[in-house]
C-alpha positions in Angstrom: 138.7 -40.5 137.4 142.0 -39.7 135.4 143.0 -42.4 133.4 146.7 -44.1 134.0 149.0 -43.7 131.1 152.0 -46.1 130.5 154.7 -43.7 128.9 158.3 -44.2 127.7 160.8 -42.8 125.6 163.7 -44.5 123.7 166.1 -43.7 120.9 167.3 -45.8 118.0 169.5 -45.7 114.9 167.9 -46.3 111.5 170.9 -48.9 110.6 168.6 -50.5 107.7 168.7 -47.2 105.7 172.0 -46.0 106.5 174.3 -44.0 103.8 178.0 -44.1 104.0 178.2 -45.7 107.3 175.8 -43.3 109.0 172.2 -44.0 110.4 170.0 -41.3 111.4 168.6 -40.9 114.8 164.9 -41.3 116.0 163.3 -41.0 119.3 160.3 -43.2 119.8 157.5 -42.4 122.0 155.3 -45.0 123.5 152.0 -44.3 125.2 149.3 -46.9 126.3 151.1 -49.5 123.7 150.9 -46.9 120.8 153.8 -45.4 119.5 155.0 -42.8 117.3 158.5 -42.1 115.8 160.2 -38.9 115.4 163.2 -38.0 113.4 165.7 -36.1 115.4 167.6 -34.8 112.1 170.8 -36.0 113.2 173.0 -38.8 111.9 175.4 -40.9 114.1 178.1 -43.2 112.7 177.2 -46.9 112.7 180.0 -48.3 114.7 179.6 -45.4 117.4 176.1 -46.7 118.1 175.1 -49.0 121.2 171.6 -50.7 120.3 171.6 -52.1 123.7 172.0 -49.0 125.7 170.0 -46.6 123.0 173.0 -44.1 123.0 176.5 -43.5 121.7 179.1 -45.6 123.3 182.5 -44.6 124.4 183.7 -41.4 125.9 185.0 -39.5 122.6 184.0 -35.7 122.0 181.7 -36.9 119.5 180.1 -39.6 121.8 179.5 -37.2 124.4 177.9 -34.4 122.4 175.4 -37.0 121.0 174.5 -38.5 124.2 173.9 -34.9 125.7 171.9 -34.0 122.7 169.6 -37.1 123.3 169.6 -36.2 127.0 168.0 -32.7 126.0 165.7 -34.2 124.0 164.2 -36.9 126.5 163.7 -33.8 128.8 161.9 -31.7 126.2 159.8 -34.7 125.3 159.2 -35.5 129.1 158.4 -32.0 129.8 155.5 -32.2 127.1 154.0 -35.2 128.4 154.2 -33.6 131.9 152.4 -30.2 130.7 149.8 -32.3 128.7 149.2 -34.4 132.0 149.0 -31.4 134.2 146.2 -29.8 132.0 144.0 -33.4 132.3 144.4 -33.6 128.3 143.6 -36.8 126.6 147.3 -37.9 126.2 148.3 -39.7 122.6 151.7 -40.6 121.2 150.7 -38.5 118.5 149.7 -35.4 120.6 153.2 -35.5 122.5 155.0 -35.6 118.8 152.7 -32.7 117.6 153.6 -30.4 120.4 157.3 -31.6 120.7 157.7 -30.4 117.0 155.6 -27.2 117.4 152.4 -28.4 115.7 150.1 -28.1 118.6 147.5 -25.9 119.6 149.8 -24.0 122.0 152.3 -23.5 119.1 150.2 -21.9 116.7 151.5 -18.7 115.2 150.1 -15.5 114.4 150.0 -15.8 110.7 148.0 -18.9 111.2 145.7 -17.2 113.6 145.1 -14.4 110.7 144.4 -17.2 108.2 141.9 -19.0 110.6 140.1 -15.8 111.5 139.9 -14.8 107.9 138.4 -18.4 107.2 135.9 -18.2 109.8 134.7 -14.7 109.2 134.5 -14.8 105.2 131.0 -15.6 104.9 129.7 -13.5 108.3 131.5 -10.1 107.7 130.3 -7.5 105.4 132.6 -6.9 102.4 133.9 -3.7 103.9 134.7 -5.1 107.0 136.5 -8.1 105.5 138.7 -5.2 103.7 139.1 -3.2 106.8 140.6 -6.3 108.4 142.7 -7.0 105.2 144.3 -3.5 105.6 145.2 -4.3 109.5 146.6 -7.9 108.5 149.1 -6.1 105.9 149.9 -3.5 108.8 150.9 -6.7 110.9 152.8 -8.2 108.2 154.9 -4.9 107.8 155.6 -4.5 111.2 156.9 -8.1 111.5 159.0 -7.6 108.6 160.2 -4.2 109.5 160.5 -4.2 113.1 160.9 -7.6 114.2 163.0 -8.9 110.9 160.5 -12.1 110.5 157.4 -13.0 108.8 155.5 -14.4 111.6 156.1 -15.4 115.6 154.3 -17.9 117.9 151.4 -16.7 119.3 152.8 -17.3 123.0 155.6 -14.5 122.0 152.5 -11.8 122.0 152.7 -9.8 125.0 152.1 -5.9 126.1 155.5 -4.8 124.5 154.3 -6.1 121.2 151.0 -4.1 121.4 153.2 -1.1 122.5 155.7 -1.7 119.4 153.1 -2.3 117.2 151.0 0.8 118.2 154.0 3.0 117.7 155.0 1.5 114.2 151.6 2.3 113.1 151.7 6.0 114.6 154.7 6.4 112.6 153.5 4.8 109.2 152.5 6.7 106.0 150.6 5.0 103.8 151.2 5.4 100.1 148.9 7.8 98.4 147.8 9.4 101.7 148.2 12.8 102.5 149.2 12.1 106.1 150.2 9.7 108.5 147.5 7.4 110.3 145.7 9.1 112.8 145.1 8.2 116.6 141.4 7.0 116.2 142.8 4.9 113.1 145.7 3.5 114.9 143.1 2.4 117.6 140.8 0.7 115.0 143.7 -1.2 113.8 145.0 -2.7 117.3 141.2 -3.4 117.9 141.2 -5.6 115.3 144.0 -7.2 116.1 142.8 -7.4 119.6 139.5 -9.5 118.3 141.8 -11.9 116.5 143.9 -12.4 119.5 141.0 -12.8 121.9 139.7 -15.5 119.3 142.9 -17.4 120.0 142.3 -17.0 123.6 139.1 -18.5 123.6 140.2 -21.4 121.3 143.1 -22.1 124.1 145.8 -21.4 121.3 147.3 -18.9 124.2 147.3 -19.4 128.0 147.0 -15.8 128.9 145.6 -12.4 126.9 148.3 -10.1 126.3 145.4 -7.4 125.9 144.4 -7.6 129.5 146.3 -4.2 130.5 146.0 -2.3 127.1 143.3 0.4 126.9 142.2 2.1 123.7 142.8 5.8 123.5 140.2 7.6 121.4 140.3 10.9 120.2 137.2 12.9 120.5 135.7 14.0 117.0 132.8 16.2 115.9 130.5 14.4 113.2 129.9 17.1 110.8 126.5 17.5 109.5 124.6 20.2 107.1 122.7 22.7 109.0 119.0 23.7 107.9 120.0 26.3 105.6 123.0 24.3 104.0 120.3 21.3 103.5 117.9 23.9 102.0 120.7 25.6 99.5 121.6 22.1 98.6 118.0 20.7 97.8 117.1 23.8 95.9 120.3 24.4 93.8 119.9 23.8 89.8 122.4 22.0 88.6 123.3 22.3 84.7 125.3 19.1 85.0 123.1 16.0 85.1 125.9 14.2 86.8 126.0 16.3 89.7 122.2 16.5 89.5 122.1 12.8 90.2 124.9 13.0 93.1 123.0 15.6 94.6 119.8 13.5 94.7 121.4 10.3 96.0 122.8 13.0 99.1 119.4 14.4 99.8 117.9 10.8 99.7 120.2 9.5 102.3 119.6 13.0 104.3 116.0 12.0 104.7 116.3 8.2 105.1 119.8 7.8 107.0 120.4 4.9 104.7 124.0 4.3 104.0 125.7 4.4 100.3 126.1 0.5 100.3 122.4 -0.1 101.3 121.2 2.8 98.8 122.9 1.2 96.0 121.2 -2.4 96.5 117.7 -1.0 97.0 115.1 -2.6 94.5 111.2 -2.3 94.4 111.3 -5.5 96.8 112.6 -3.0 99.6 109.6 -0.9 99.5 106.7 -1.9 101.6 103.4 -0.7 102.8 103.8 0.1 106.5 101.4 -0.2 109.7 100.5 3.6 108.7 99.4 3.2 105.4 102.3 4.9 104.3 105.3 3.0 101.9 108.5 2.2 104.1 111.8 1.2 103.1 112.6 -2.2 104.5 116.3 -3.3 104.4 119.2 -4.9 106.0 122.3 -2.8 107.0 125.5 -4.7 105.0 127.6 -3.3 107.8 125.9 -5.5 110.6 123.1 -7.3 109.1 120.4 -5.5 111.5 117.1 -4.8 109.8 116.2 -1.1 109.1 112.7 0.3 108.7 112.5 3.7 107.4 108.9 5.5 106.8 109.5 7.4 103.4 109.2 11.3 103.8 107.9 13.2 101.0 111.5 14.4 99.7 112.6 11.3 99.7 109.7 9.8 97.9 110.0 12.6 95.5 113.6 11.5 94.7 112.4 7.8 94.3 109.7 8.9 91.7 112.1 10.9 89.7 114.5 8.0 88.8 111.3 5.4 88.3 111.9 5.3 84.7 115.3 6.6 84.4 117.8 4.9 81.8 120.3 4.1 84.3 118.0 2.5 87.0 116.0 0.4 84.2 119.2 -1.2 83.2 120.4 -1.9 86.7 117.0 -2.4 88.3 117.7 -0.8 91.5 115.5 2.3 92.8 118.2 5.1 92.3 121.3 5.5 89.8 124.3 3.2 90.6 127.5 5.0 91.3 131.0 3.9 92.9 131.5 5.3 96.4 134.8 7.0 95.4 133.2 8.4 92.3 130.5 10.0 94.4 132.7 11.2 97.1 134.9 12.8 94.4 131.8 14.5 92.6 130.3 15.5 96.3 133.6 18.3 96.1 132.1 19.9 93.1 128.2 19.7 94.5 129.5 21.5 97.8 131.6 24.2 95.5 128.5 25.0 93.4 125.8 25.1 96.1 128.2 27.3 98.4 129.1 24.7 101.2 132.1 25.0 102.8 132.5 21.8 104.5 134.1 18.8 103.4 131.2 17.1 102.0 131.3 13.3 102.1 128.5 10.9 101.4 128.4 9.6 104.9 127.5 13.3 106.0 124.2 12.6 104.6 123.5 10.0 107.6 125.2 12.3 110.2 122.6 15.0 108.3 119.7 12.6 108.8 120.2 11.8 112.6 120.9 15.4 113.6 119.4 18.3 111.3 116.5 16.2 110.3 115.3 14.1 113.1 116.9 15.0 116.7 116.9 18.8 116.2 112.8 18.4 115.1 112.2 16.2 118.3 112.1 12.7 117.4 113.0 10.8 120.4 116.7 9.5 120.2 115.4 5.8 120.6 113.4 6.0 117.4 116.3 7.6 115.8 118.6 4.8 117.0 116.2 2.3 115.2 115.9 4.2 112.2 119.9 4.2 111.7 120.0 0.5 112.6 122.5 1.1 115.7 122.7 -2.1 118.0 123.4 0.5 120.8 121.8 3.3 121.6 125.1 5.1 122.8 126.3 5.2 119.2 123.2 7.5 118.4 123.8 9.4 121.7 127.2 10.7 119.7 124.7 12.9 117.3 122.8 14.1 120.2 125.9 15.7 121.9 126.7 18.0 119.0 123.3 19.6 118.6 123.4 22.7 120.6 120.1 24.3 119.1 118.5 21.1 120.4 120.0 21.6 123.8 118.7 25.3 123.8 115.3 24.2 122.7 114.8 21.6 125.6 116.3 24.0 128.1 114.1 26.9 126.9 111.2 24.3 127.3 112.2 23.5 131.1 112.6 27.2 131.6 109.0 27.5 130.6 107.7 25.0 132.7 109.6 26.1 135.7 108.4 29.9 135.3 104.9 28.6 134.8 105.3 26.7 138.1 106.7 29.5 139.9 103.6 31.9 138.5 101.4 29.1 139.9 102.9 29.0 143.4 102.8 32.9 143.6 99.0 32.6 142.7 98.3 30.1 145.3 100.2 32.2 148.0 98.3 35.3 147.3 
């Protein structure tokens, strides 16, 4: 049963604290014998105030202006009360005041949402994910300043046009130090992060409707580059004069035969090596990006690299299985590695993970379900991206099917004779 509230609004002038014969006007809200005062930030001459009628007296222009203002405030406060009543909220004088002053849940701003989201996820998101959200948040601030000429907006001002305008802004934005403007897929990623934050505000009931309900992301299809058998072989067998490039090549090849990402490789220690159910050594670790457990049996080439750095001066100091190097330097040095070993592709460390998924596993007949588990993917659809680009695997599968069909046809012919 819905509770019945006693509700009233009255106005008063604080004559006790008057200055220069002027008193500050207040609105007093009473709900169930509990009351709060709201300063209206407006003053009235003491001799113009009628304490009995709670309004300005007379018919002067100033009196009419003050009374019109009080009437507007009365209507606004009453509307707040009606809205809360309609939503079956527990109504208090303090809640009405908060909503009237724009401090209620339905008056949250976009910057407040960003701050809440950052605090909520700081202990659950990976460092890289937090950094990516930070970049998106920076672009939102730039958009507000440059296109909306403000530093913040209320969440209830977010609409489909805001999303479209933000998307257009990102398409035309050229980050400092970047060789080109943001690409289509990068723009989509930034808007998806904004969407996740706005969806959070919807679930928190900070907004009444989701402005993204009609928005659909449009991604460009990209080919995930990987090394072929011959390219990987050339890389493995090339003898580098530079010990620095030799270490970088080894880290890359290790990832090619384990599928483990850079950040997770840098954190591997002896504690990550376990005896598997097959009696061989396995690497067991958690992906920092998704916190998903990954269990990878050690292939001989990966084991050889681990043995090579077992007593290396760098690993003895760091306590890691492999030499530690920053991702930035690693990718810079990989350009030199590619140049020396004759690889024409734009070699990046993440390409090693793609190579593991394609050249090392899927191409050699490892089932896609197994590859998905080895990579730590939470959805097999993510792994299927790799399967689509392996023409040799498609050719092998179709040749196998052709042999089966030809054999079946030959058997049928024999039976018919």
